[in-house]
C-alpha positions as CSV (number, residue, x, y, z in Angstrom):
1,M,8.1,-133.8,50.1
2,K,9.5,-134.4,46.6
3,P,12.2,-131.9,45.8
4,L,11.5,-129.3,43.2
5,V,15.1,-129.3,41.7
6,S,17.9,-131.8,41.8
7,V,21.3,-130.2,41.8
8,I,24.1,-132.6,40.5
9,V,27.6,-131.9,41.7
10,P,30.5,-134.1,40.5
11,V,33.3,-134.1,43.1
12,Y,37.0,-134.9,42.3
13,K,40.2,-133.4,43.8
14,V,38.7,-130.0,44.8
15,E,39.0,-130.1,48.6
16,E,40.3,-126.5,48.6
17,Y,37.3,-125.2,46.8
18,L,34.5,-127.6,47.8
19,P,33.3,-125.9,51.0
20,R,32.7,-122.6,49.1
21,C,30.6,-124.4,46.5
22,L,28.6,-126.4,49.1
23,N,28.0,-123.3,51.3
24,S,26.5,-121.5,48.3
25,L,24.1,-124.4,47.7
26,Q,23.2,-124.6,51.4
27,R,22.1,-121.0,51.2
28,Q,19.7,-121.4,48.3
29,S,16.5,-119.4,48.6
30,L,14.6,-122.3,47.1
31,T,14.9,-124.6,50.0
32,N,13.0,-127.7,48.7
33,I,15.9,-129.1,46.7
34,E,18.2,-132.1,46.7
35,I,21.9,-131.8,46.2
36,L,23.5,-135.0,44.8
37,L,27.3,-135.0,45.5
38,I,28.9,-137.6,43.2
39,N,32.2,-138.4,44.8
40,D,34.1,-139.7,41.7
41,A,36.7,-141.7,43.8
42,S,38.4,-138.5,44.8
43,P,41.8,-139.3,46.6
44,D,41.7,-136.3,48.9
45,R,39.4,-135.1,51.7
46,C,36.5,-134.4,49.5
47,G,34.5,-137.4,50.7
48,E,35.0,-136.3,54.3
49,I,33.8,-132.8,53.5
50,C,30.7,-134.1,51.6
51,E,29.8,-136.4,54.5
52,R,30.1,-133.5,56.9
53,Y,27.6,-131.4,55.0
54,A,25.2,-134.4,54.6
55,A,25.3,-135.0,58.3
56,K,24.0,-131.5,59.0
57,D,21.7,-131.0,56.1
58,S,19.5,-133.8,54.8
59,R,19.2,-132.2,51.3
60,F,22.9,-133.3,50.7
61,K,23.2,-136.9,49.5
62,V,26.6,-138.4,48.9
63,I,27.1,-141.0,46.2
64,Y,30.4,-142.8,45.7
65,H,32.1,-144.2,42.6
66,T,34.5,-147.0,43.5
67,K,36.8,-145.8,40.8
68,N,37.3,-142.6,39.0
69,K,35.1,-142.5,35.9
70,G,35.2,-138.8,34.9
71,L,32.9,-135.8,34.9
72,A,30.5,-137.2,32.3
73,A,29.9,-140.5,34.2
74,A,29.4,-138.6,37.5
75,R,26.8,-136.4,35.9
76,N,25.1,-139.4,34.3
77,T,25.0,-141.1,37.7
78,G,23.4,-138.0,39.2
79,I,20.8,-137.9,36.4
80,G,19.8,-141.5,37.1
81,L,19.4,-140.9,40.8
82,A,17.6,-137.5,40.6
83,T,14.1,-137.4,41.9
84,A,13.0,-133.9,41.0
85,N,11.3,-132.9,37.7
86,Y,14.0,-130.3,37.0
87,L,17.8,-130.7,37.0
88,M,20.7,-128.3,37.4
89,F,24.5,-128.9,37.4
90,V,27.3,-127.3,39.4
91,D,31.0,-127.9,39.1
92,S,32.5,-128.3,42.6
93,D,35.2,-125.6,42.2
94,D,32.6,-123.0,41.3
95,W,29.8,-121.4,43.4
96,V,26.3,-120.0,42.7
97,H,24.0,-117.1,43.6
98,E,21.5,-117.7,46.4
99,D,18.7,-117.6,43.8
100,F,20.5,-120.1,41.5
101,C,17.6,-122.6,41.9
102,K,14.7,-120.3,42.6
103,L,14.7,-117.9,39.7
104,P,15.1,-120.5,36.9
105,Y,12.6,-122.9,38.5
106,E,10.0,-120.2,38.8
107,C,10.7,-119.1,35.3
108,A,10.3,-122.6,34.0
109,L,7.1,-123.1,35.9
110,N,5.5,-119.8,35.0
111,N,6.4,-119.9,31.3
112,D,6.0,-123.7,30.8
113,V,9.4,-124.3,29.2
114,D,11.7,-127.3,29.1
115,M,14.9,-125.2,29.5
116,V,16.0,-122.0,31.1
117,M,19.3,-120.4,30.1
118,F,20.9,-117.7,32.2
119,R,24.2,-115.7,32.5
120,R,27.4,-116.7,34.3
121,Q,30.3,-114.7,35.5
122,R,33.9,-115.8,35.1
123,V,36.1,-115.1,38.1
124,G,39.7,-115.9,38.9
125,S,42.7,-114.8,40.9
126,S,45.7,-116.1,39.1
127,E,48.1,-113.9,37.1
128,S,47.2,-115.7,33.9
129,F,43.4,-115.0,34.4
130,K,41.9,-112.7,31.8
131,N,38.4,-111.4,32.5
132,K,36.2,-112.5,29.6
133,N,32.9,-111.2,31.0
134,C,31.5,-108.9,28.3
135,S,29.8,-105.6,29.4
136,N,29.3,-103.9,26.0
137,S,26.1,-103.6,24.0
138,S,26.9,-106.7,21.9
139,C,26.4,-108.8,25.0
140,S,23.0,-107.4,25.9
141,K,20.0,-109.8,25.8
142,D,16.6,-109.3,27.4
143,S,14.7,-112.1,29.2
144,G,12.1,-113.9,27.1
145,Y,11.2,-116.9,25.0
146,I,13.9,-117.9,22.4
147,T,13.8,-120.2,19.4
148,H,16.1,-123.2,18.8
149,L,18.2,-121.1,16.5
150,E,18.5,-118.2,19.0
151,A,19.3,-120.7,21.8
152,T,22.0,-122.2,19.6
153,D,23.4,-118.7,18.9
154,L,23.6,-118.2,22.7
155,L,25.5,-121.5,23.1
156,F,28.1,-120.1,20.7
157,N,28.2,-116.8,22.5
158,Y,30.4,-117.4,25.6
159,F,30.0,-113.9,26.8
160,I,26.3,-114.4,27.4
161,V,25.6,-118.2,27.9
162,G,28.1,-120.6,26.3
163,E,28.0,-124.4,25.8
164,Y,28.2,-125.1,29.6
165,S,25.9,-127.5,31.4
166,W,25.8,-125.5,34.6
167,N,24.1,-122.2,33.7
168,K,20.9,-123.8,32.6
169,L,17.9,-125.5,34.2
170,Y,16.5,-128.6,32.4
171,R,13.3,-130.6,32.5
172,K,14.5,-134.0,33.5
173,E,12.7,-135.7,30.6
174,L,15.2,-134.1,28.3
175,F,17.7,-136.7,29.5
176,Q,15.6,-139.7,28.8
177,T,17.4,-140.1,25.4
178,I,20.4,-137.9,26.0
179,S,23.5,-138.6,28.2
180,F,26.9,-137.1,28.6
181,P,29.5,-139.0,26.5
182,E,31.7,-140.9,29.0
183,G,35.4,-141.0,28.5
184,Y,35.6,-137.7,26.7
185,L,36.6,-134.2,27.7
186,Y,34.4,-131.4,26.5
187,E,31.4,-133.5,27.3
188,D,29.2,-130.4,27.4
189,V,30.0,-129.6,23.7
190,G,28.7,-133.1,22.8
191,T,25.5,-132.8,25.0
192,I,24.0,-129.4,25.7
193,Y,23.1,-128.6,22.0
194,K,21.0,-131.8,22.0
195,T,19.0,-130.7,25.0
196,V,18.3,-127.4,23.2
197,W,16.9,-129.0,20.1
198,Q,15.0,-131.6,22.2
199,S,13.3,-128.8,24.1
200,S,9.8,-127.7,23.0
201,K,10.1,-124.2,24.5
202,I,13.2,-122.4,25.9
203,F,13.5,-119.2,27.9
204,F,16.5,-116.9,28.4
205,L,16.7,-115.3,31.9
206,D,18.8,-112.1,32.0
207,A,20.4,-112.8,35.4
208,V,23.9,-113.7,36.5
209,L,23.4,-116.8,38.8
210,Y,26.6,-118.8,38.4
211,Y,30.2,-118.0,39.2
212,Y,32.7,-119.9,37.2
213,Y,36.1,-120.1,38.8
214,Y,39.0,-120.0,36.3
215,R,42.1,-121.8,37.7
216,D,45.3,-122.8,36.0
217,N,45.2,-126.5,36.9
218,S,41.6,-127.2,35.9
219,I,40.7,-129.6,33.1
220,I,39.8,-126.7,30.8
221,T,43.1,-125.0,31.1
222,L,45.4,-128.0,30.8
223,K,46.8,-128.4,27.2
224,T,46.9,-132.1,26.2
225,E,46.7,-134.2,23.1
226,K,43.5,-135.8,24.4
227,K,41.9,-132.4,25.0
228,L,42.6,-131.4,21.4
229,H,41.2,-134.7,20.0
230,D,38.1,-134.7,22.2
231,M,37.3,-131.2,21.4
232,I,37.3,-131.9,17.6
233,E,35.5,-135.2,18.1
234,M,32.6,-133.5,20.0
235,S,32.7,-130.6,17.5
236,M,32.4,-132.9,14.5
237,Q,29.3,-134.6,15.9
238,Q,27.8,-131.3,16.9
239,Y,28.5,-129.7,13.5
240,N,26.9,-132.6,11.5
241,D,23.8,-132.7,13.8
242,L,23.2,-128.9,13.8
243,K,23.6,-128.7,10.0
244,A,21.1,-131.6,9.6
245,W,18.7,-129.9,12.0
246,G,18.7,-126.6,10.0
247,Y,21.2,-124.4,11.8
248,P,22.9,-122.2,9.1
249,E,26.2,-123.7,7.8
250,R,27.7,-120.2,7.5
251,K,27.3,-119.6,11.2
252,L,28.7,-123.0,12.0
253,N,31.8,-122.4,9.9
254,C,32.4,-119.0,11.6
255,F,32.1,-120.5,15.0
256,Y,34.4,-123.5,14.3
257,L,37.1,-121.4,12.7
258,N,39.1,-121.0,15.9
259,R,38.9,-124.7,16.8
260,A,39.9,-125.8,13.3
261,L,42.8,-123.4,13.2
262,G,44.1,-124.7,16.6
263,Y,43.9,-128.3,15.4
264,C,45.6,-127.7,12.0
265,M,48.3,-125.7,13.8
266,S,49.1,-128.6,16.0
267,K,49.0,-131.5,13.5
268,K,50.7,-132.5,10.3
269,P,48.5,-132.7,7.2
270,A,47.2,-136.3,6.8
271,V,44.4,-137.5,4.6
272,S,43.8,-140.4,7.0
273,D,43.2,-138.0,9.9
274,K,39.4,-137.4,9.9
275,Y,39.9,-134.5,12.3
276,Y,42.4,-132.8,10.1
277,T,40.1,-133.3,7.1
278,F,37.2,-131.7,9.0
279,C,39.2,-128.8,10.2
280,A,40.8,-128.1,6.8
281,H,37.3,-128.0,5.3
282,I,36.3,-125.3,7.8
283,L,39.5,-123.3,7.2
284,L,39.0,-123.4,3.4
285,N,35.3,-122.6,3.3
286,S,34.6,-120.2,6.3
287,E,33.8,-116.6,6.0
288,I,36.3,-114.8,8.4
289,P,34.4,-112.9,11.1
290,T,35.2,-109.2,11.5
291,T,35.9,-109.9,15.2
292,F,38.7,-112.4,14.4
293,A,42.1,-111.4,15.8
294,W,44.4,-110.2,13.0
295,K,47.1,-112.8,13.8
296,R,44.5,-115.5,13.2
297,V,43.3,-113.9,10.0
298,V,46.9,-114.1,8.8
299,L,47.2,-117.7,9.7
300,V,44.0,-118.6,7.9
301,F,45.2,-116.8,4.7
302,L,48.5,-118.7,5.0
303,F,46.7,-122.0,5.2
304,R,44.7,-121.2,2.2
305,Y,47.3,-119.6,-0.1
306,F,50.8,-120.0,1.3
307,N,50.9,-123.4,2.9
308,P,54.7,-123.6,3.3
309,L,54.6,-120.5,5.5
310,F,51.7,-121.9,7.4
311,E,53.8,-125.1,8.0
312,W,56.6,-122.9,9.3
313,A,54.2,-121.1,11.7
314,C,53.0,-124.5,12.8
315,A,56.5,-125.6,13.7
316,R,57.1,-122.3,15.5
317,F,53.9,-121.7,17.4
318,G,51.7,-124.9,17.0
319,K,52.3,-126.4,20.4
320,K,50.5,-123.6,22.2
321,Y,47.3,-124.6,20.5
322,C,47.4,-128.2,21.9
């Protein structure tokens, strides 16, 4: 029988966390699914663990990359091999609710939508972990149909949904003309907004179905030059597309203020640097949100009106933004 949902799981250097992830998928209340484990040339015991689950449960299928290609390439491989009409993504160091597949699938079917968004919960055990799961009224959102503008607002609201690939269900046809940008970090930033605007109808499901594990040595927590550049590269593409598609520029500027500040704090001014030019435009033209931290408000004012002091702050504190 053809599976109802294809779950795509890129696997790389997560042997400590992988069994927890696969156990949660094995327990899914929607049983007619396929779970595509894309072993991205992981050098540890991940391949062995994947094969062990596949030997006991035919829903698990192990696909091997002969060399490490990255998260985006692994997801693209999974999309190409998926046989179900609906796709979901899971990162192999996270885990999911037992209704992770069932509730969004039924929601998509009953409401005839191309995409279902739902809540996630951030969890972690390290001392540096800070719980960023919002519980106040500003994070309330009822289940129901949402417009492209409302869905984009939810992408920019990390307390409710965020720009992640994994707390959403997609009709597979959305990826006929969309793929994850290979060779980049922040591939979700360069991809998920496109699936939103490609969708004819979207539904928000008010349920926590995904558990995102925050750890110090994950890609998202490492501070590197490439991470900084890739974030701005994906952001520039996203900004230009959303502006052209009718998303309000004022909202875009407010959302990108943090990203722009981080880049300008880390880089020397250079007219030839397209990233710096983009970020400087945001810093000079954005309305500062009332929720912005006071230290960041001060830095934005220094950038606009007292640049020598801003340069001093860059030299003193800039590296932490990389």
